[in-house]
C-alpha positions in Angstrom: 30.8 -6.2 25.8 34.0 -8.0 25.0 34.6 -9.8 21.7 34.7 -13.5 22.4 38.3 -14.8 22.5 39.1 -18.3 21.3 42.0 -20.5 20.3 43.7 -18.1 17.8 43.6 -15.0 20.1 40.5 -13.8 18.4 38.7 -11.9 21.0 20.0 -10.2 4.1 16.7 -9.9 0.2 19.1 -13.1 2.1 21.9 -14.9 0.5 22.2 -18.6 1.2 20.3 -21.5 -0.3 18.8 -24.4 1.6 18.0 -27.7 0.0 15.3 -29.7 1.6 15.3 -33.4 1.1 13.7 -36.0 3.3 13.0 -33.2 5.9 16.8 -32.6 6.2 18.3 -29.2 5.7 21.8 -28.8 4.2 23.6 -25.8 3.0 25.8 -26.0 0.0 27.2 -22.5 0.2 30.4 -23.4 -1.5 28.4 -23.5 -4.7 26.5 -20.3 -3.9 29.1 -17.7 -2.9 32.1 -16.4 -4.7 35.5 -16.8 -3.1 35.8 -14.7 0.0 37.8 -11.4 -0.4 39.4 -9.6 2.5 38.6 -5.8 2.5 41.6 -3.6 1.7 44.1 -2.4 4.3 42.6 1.1 4.5 39.5 -0.6 6.1 41.1 -3.6 7.8 44.0 -3.0 10.1 46.5 -5.0 12.2 44.0 -4.8 15.1 40.7 -6.8 15.3 37.7 -5.8 13.0 34.4 -7.3 14.2 30.8 -6.5 14.9 29.6 -5.2 11.5 26.4 -3.3 10.7 25.4 -1.3 7.7 23.3 1.8 7.5 19.9 1.4 6.0 21.0 2.4 2.5 24.3 0.4 2.8 26.3 3.7 2.2 28.1 3.3 5.6 29.5 0.2 7.2 30.0 0.5 11.0 32.3 -2.0 12.7 34.3 -2.4 15.9 38.0 -2.1 16.0 39.6 -3.7 19.0 43.0 -3.0 20.4 43.9 -0.1 18.1 46.3 2.6 19.4 43.9 5.3 18.3 41.0 3.9 20.3 39.7 6.2 23.2 40.5 3.7 25.9 43.7 2.0 24.5 46.1 3.6 27.0 44.2 2.0 29.9 43.0 -1.1 28.2 44.9 -2.6 25.2 41.7 -4.5 24.2 39.5 -1.4 24.1 36.8 -1.5 21.5 35.7 1.6 19.5 33.3 2.2 16.7 34.8 2.8 13.3 33.1 3.3 9.9 33.7 3.5 6.2 31.5 5.3 3.7 31.0 4.7 0.0 32.8 7.3 -2.1 33.1 7.9 -5.8 32.9 4.8 -7.9 30.8 3.2 -5.3 33.8 1.9 -3.4 34.2 2.2 0.4 36.8 4.7 1.6 39.4 4.7 4.3 38.0 3.8 7.8 37.6 6.5 10.4 36.7 6.4 14.1 33.4 7.6 15.3 34.6 9.9 18.0 31.2 11.1 19.4 30.2 7.6 20.5 33.5 6.3 21.6 34.7 6.3 25.2 36.8 4.2 27.5 34.1 1.5 27.6 33.6 -1.0 24.8 31.5 0.6 22.1 29.6 -0.9 19.1 26.7 0.0 16.8 24.0 -2.7 17.2 21.0 -1.3 15.3 19.9 1.4 12.9 16.2 2.4 12.4 14.4 2.3 9.1 14.6 6.1 8.7 18.2 6.3 9.8 17.4 8.7 12.6 18.0 6.2 15.5 21.2 4.4 16.3 21.4 1.7 18.9 24.7 1.4 20.8 26.2 -1.2 23.1 26.8 -0.2 26.7 25.1 2.5 28.6 27.7 5.3 28.8 27.6 5.4 32.5 30.9 6.7 33.8 29.8 6.3 37.4 29.1 2.6 37.2 31.1 0.6 34.6 29.2 -2.5 35.6 26.0 -1.1 34.3 25.7 -3.1 31.1 23.0 -2.9 28.5 22.1 -0.9 25.4 21.5 2.8 24.6 19.8 4.7 21.8 20.7 8.1 20.2 18.2 10.1 18.1 19.2 12.4 15.2 17.8 15.9 15.7 18.6 18.7 13.3 21.2 16.4 11.7 23.0 15.9 15.0 23.1 12.8 17.2 21.7 13.3 20.7 23.3 12.0 23.9 22.8 8.2 24.2 20.0 7.2 26.5 19.8 3.8 28.2 17.1 1.5 26.9 15.2 0.0 29.8 14.7 -3.7 29.6 12.8 -5.4 32.5 14.6 -8.4 34.0 17.9 -7.7 32.2 20.9 -8.0 34.4 24.0 -8.9 32.4 26.6 -10.5 34.7 29.0 -12.2 32.2 32.0 -10.7 30.5 30.7 -11.3 27.0 27.4 -9.9 25.6 25.9 -8.4 22.5 22.7 -7.2 20.9 21.1 -6.8 17.5 18.1 -4.4 17.0 16.0 -4.8 13.8 15.4 -1.7 11.6 11.7 -1.5 12.6 12.9 -1.2 16.3 10.5 -4.0 17.4 12.9 -6.9 18.0 16.1 -7.3 19.9 18.3 -10.4 19.9 20.5 -10.6 23.0 23.6 -12.8 23.5 24.5 -13.2 27.1 25.2 -15.8 29.8 21.8 -15.5 31.5 20.3 -17.4 34.5 18.9 -20.2 32.3 21.7 -20.4 29.9 22.4 -23.9 28.5 26.2 -23.4 28.4 28.1 -20.2 27.7 26.3 -17.3 26.0 22.8 -18.1 24.7 20.5 -16.1 22.4 17.4 -14.4 23.7 14.6 -12.4 22.1 13.2 -9.1 23.4 10.0 -7.8 21.9 8.6 -4.3 21.9 5.2 -4.4 23.6 1.9 -2.7 22.5 2.6 0.2 25.0 5.9 0.9 23.3 8.1 -0.5 26.1 10.4 -3.5 25.7 9.5 -6.9 27.2 11.6 -9.3 29.2 14.3 -11.5 27.5 13.1 -14.9 26.4 15.3 -17.8 25.3 15.3 -18.9 21.7 15.3 -22.4 23.0 17.4 -25.6 22.5 17.1 -25.7 18.8 19.3 -22.6 18.6 21.3 -22.6 21.9 23.9 -25.2 22.8 26.4 -26.0 25.6 28.9 -23.7 23.8 28.5 -20.0 23.0 26.0 -18.4 20.7 27.1 -14.9 19.6 26.7 -12.2 16.9 23.0 -12.5 16.1 21.6 -11.0 12.9 18.0 -11.1 11.6 16.8 -11.0 8.0 14.6 -8.1 6.9 11.3 -10.0 7.6 12.5 -11.2 11.1 12.2 -14.9 10.2 15.8 -15.9 9.4 18.4 -15.8 12.1 22.2 -15.8 11.5 24.6 -16.3 14.4 28.0 -17.8 15.3 28.6 -20.7 17.7 31.3 -23.1 18.8 28.6 -25.5 20.1 28.2 -27.5 16.9 30.6 -29.5 14.8 31.6 -27.0 12.2 34.5 -25.9 10.0 36.6 -24.5 12.9 36.6 -22.7 16.2 33.3 -21.0 15.7 31.0 -21.1 12.6 28.2 -19.1 11.2 24.8 -20.8 11.1 21.3 -19.9 9.9 17.8 -21.1 10.8 14.3 -19.8 10.2 11.3 -19.6 12.5 8.6 -22.1 11.5 5.8 -20.1 13.1 5.2 -16.7 14.6 6.8 -17.7 17.9 10.4 -17.7 18.9 11.1 -21.2 20.0 10.3 -23.3 16.9 13.1 -23.2 14.4 14.2 -25.1 11.4 17.3 -27.3 11.8 20.3 -24.9 12.0 22.5 -25.1 8.8 26.2 -24.4 8.5 26.9 -21.7 6.0 29.7 -23.9 4.5 33.4 -23.6 3.7 33.2 -20.4 1.6 31.8 -18.5 4.6 33.3 -20.5 7.5 36.9 -21.5 7.9 39.2 -23.5 10.3 39.5 -20.3 12.3 36.8 -18.1 13.9 33.9 -16.7 11.8 31.2 -14.5 13.1 29.3 -11.1 12.7 27.6 -12.1 9.5 25.4 -9.5 7.8 23.9 -9.1 4.4 23.2 -6.4 1.8 21.6 -6.9 -1.6 23.4 -9.9 -3.1 26.4 -9.6 -0.8 27.6 -11.2 2.5 29.9 -9.6 4.9 31.5 -11.1 8.0 34.5 -11.1 10.3 37.1 -13.9 10.2 40.6 -14.6 11.5 41.3 -17.1 8.6 44.1 -14.9 7.5 46.0 -14.7 10.8 45.7 -14.2 14.5 43.5 -11.1 14.2 40.1 -11.0 12.6 39.4 -8.9 9.4 36.3 -8.1 7.4 35.5 -10.3 4.5 33.1 -10.1 1.6 31.5 -12.6 -0.8 28.9 -12.3 -3.5 25.9 -14.6 -3.8 25.9 -16.5 -7.1 23.2 -18.6 -8.9 23.5 -22.2 -7.8 23.5 -25.2 -10.1 20.2 -27.1 -10.2 19.9 -29.9 -7.7 18.0 -33.0 -8.6 15.2 -34.4 -6.4 15.2 -31.5 -4.0 13.0 -28.6 -3.2 15.1 -25.5 -3.4 14.3 -22.8 -0.8 15.9 -19.6 -1.9 15.9 -17.6 1.3 18.9 -15.7 0.1 19.9 -16.6 -3.5 17.6 -14.9 -6.0 15.8 -17.4 -8.2 15.4 -16.7 -12.0 14.0 -13.3 -12.8 10.3 -12.7 -11.9 7.7 -12.2 -14.6 5.4 -9.3 -13.9 1.9 -8.5 -15.2 1.1 -4.9 -14.8 -0.9 -2.4 -16.8 1.0 0.4 -18.5 -0.8 2.8 -16.2 -3.3 2.3 -13.4 -6.7 3.7 -14.5 -8.9 6.0 -12.5 -10.2 3.9 -9.6 -13.6 2.3 -9.9 -14.9 0.4 -6.9 -11.7 -1.6 -6.9 -8.9 -2.7 -9.2 -6.4 -5.5 -8.9 -2.7 -5.6 -9.9 -0.6 -8.7 -10.0 3.1 -9.3 -9.3 5.0 -12.5 -9.4 7.8 -13.9 -7.3 10.3 -16.4 -8.6 10.0 -20.0 -7.6 10.6 -20.5 -3.9 11.7 -16.9 -3.5 10.4 -14.0 -1.4 12.8 -11.5 -2.9 11.2 -8.5 -4.6 12.9 -8.2 -8.0 13.1 -4.9 -9.9 10.1 -5.8 -12.1 8.0 -6.5 -9.0 9.1 -3.3 -7.3 8.0 -1.4 -10.5 4.5 -2.8 -10.0 4.6 -1.9 -6.3 5.9 1.6 -7.1 2.9 2.2 -9.4 0.5 1.2 -6.6 2.5 3.4 -4.1 2.2 6.4 -6.4 -1.5 6.0 -6.8 -2.0 5.6 -3.0 0.0 8.7 -2.3 -2.2 10.7 -4.7 -5.4 9.1 -3.4 -5.5 9.0 0.4 -9.0 7.3 0.3 -7.4 4.2 -1.3 -6.5 1.1 0.8 -4.7 -2.0 -0.3 -5.2 -5.7 0.4 -2.2 -8.0 -0.4 -3.2 -11.6 -1.2 -0.3 -14.0 -1.7 -0.5 -17.5 -3.3 1.8 -20.3 -4.1 1.9 -23.0 -6.7 1.0 -26.6 -5.8 4.6 -27.9 -5.3 6.0 -28.4 -1.8 4.2 -29.0 1.5 1.2 -27.1 2.9 3.3 -25.9 5.8 6.1 -24.6 3.6 3.8 -22.9 1.1 1.9 -21.2 3.9 5.2 -19.9 5.4 6.5 -18.8 2.0 3.3 -16.9 1.0 3.3 -15.2 4.4 6.9 -14.0 3.7 5.9 -12.7 0.3 2.9 -10.8 1.5 4.8 -9.2 4.4 7.7 -8.4 2.0 5.2 -6.4 -0.2 3.8 -4.7 2.9 7.3 -3.8 4.3 8.3 -2.3 0.9 5.2 -0.1 0.7 5.6 1.0 4.3 9.2 1.9 3.7 8.1 3.9 0.7 5.8 6.1 2.8 2.4 4.3 2.9 0.8 4.0 6.3 0.6 0.5 7.7 -3.0 1.2 8.6 -3.9 1.3 4.9 -2.5 -2.1 4.2 -3.7 -5.7 5.1 -1.8 -8.8 4.3 -3.3 -12.3 3.6 -1.6 -15.5 2.6 -3.1 -18.7 1.4 -0.3 -21.2 0.7 -1.5 -23.4 -2.2 -5.2 -23.5 -1.2 -6.3 -21.2 -4.0 -4.6 -22.3 -7.2 -5.2 -20.1 -10.3 -5.1 -23.3 -12.5 -6.1 -26.8 -11.6 -3.7 -29.1 -13.4 -1.9 -32.4 -13.0 0.7 -32.4 -14.2 1.3 -28.7 -14.5 3.5 -26.8 -16.9 5.9 -24.1 -15.6 3.6 -21.4 -17.0 0.6 -22.9 -15.1 2.7 -23.0 -11.9 3.6 -19.3 -12.5 0.0 -18.3 -12.9 -0.8 -19.8 -9.4 2.3 -18.2 -7.9 0.8 -14.8 -7.8 0.5 -12.0 -5.3 -2.5 -9.7 -5.9 -2.7 -6.2 -4.7 -6.4 -5.2 -4.5 -7.0 -1.4 -4.3 -10.3 -0.1 -3.2 -11.8 3.2 -1.9 -12.9 4.0 1.6 -16.3 5.6 0.9 
């Protein structure tokens, strides 16, 4: 992998808001992000900082430093790329960056994925000293608190021939997004999806299609937690500068039908090169050379947007107003079944603290009662289209399932159902905000397996 070089010698919970009006998508991220801040000099350097990825708990930021004198292969290749990292210290601030010696060699190295439990790390290249043309991706497993030797991940049909390529692996280790100049590429590097098969092996790369790919290059892919929203950088669309960061979401369960890509706007993008966008909580992080010839790591915080008239606001990243939760003070001894409700904010699939409190109560009960299973039923209010509400309630239901699984509940004990606006809690016309809220419910039904 090489970092793409362009004109100026540059080799998330989600956080942008989309306004839908007359079936057109437009991002107004200049209203939704704080001013970008460059990370301090003890993290950035005079070399290139690119290819960002956080650990699962956001305590460690991994990134690539290119062309630094301390890199393993610098003496042989001035553009050598090594993995560096910074960890949170006292005061919750990130400390001085260090190089990750155990995974760095004379090849180009990068962290491209971390598993949910933090015990698997996916690495660019295949650590094959005998054949430097052997390109792909490796995985290392943590055993007894030590990382194992990286092992090549076998991907059928993958033969990378270009000089620029990259991967992203989701935390569930079920999806890879590949950037490469493949045999059916529309221009330069295109984006492809690789899915894990039922037998545990990886499938063949499949193009994300013409809605995403262009005659230019598509690089630095990153997926939202639920796997539906894609962020990437491209020079194939008219943007702010040399390469801009865009976002799009899947409109069904496949990988070729996408919403119209939206530019992340002038707070995120610049007249220079912007790429490697990632998210944590309410924060956005990315690499940009807006400050000079070399790229650095930048950060911005998502902020609440001003209301927009005559639009449907889709908060795929910006949290809407706080959710209201209905929960009993304690869950009683289980009869044949009980139901607990939690509520999402309007047009949001973000689990707020109050909703997590409800889910935590359910999780505690299920951990103490292994005979209990849960059905998650998600509903929307009557506003917006059938298609959108179905998509939104699916995201909400899956968000609850993912949260419970990450908290230690077996996926086999959970089922998810979503209904869009087909089962309103209150039939009303017009409806008050309170009536809309009552319909905008997600119900967790707990029952025993007798």
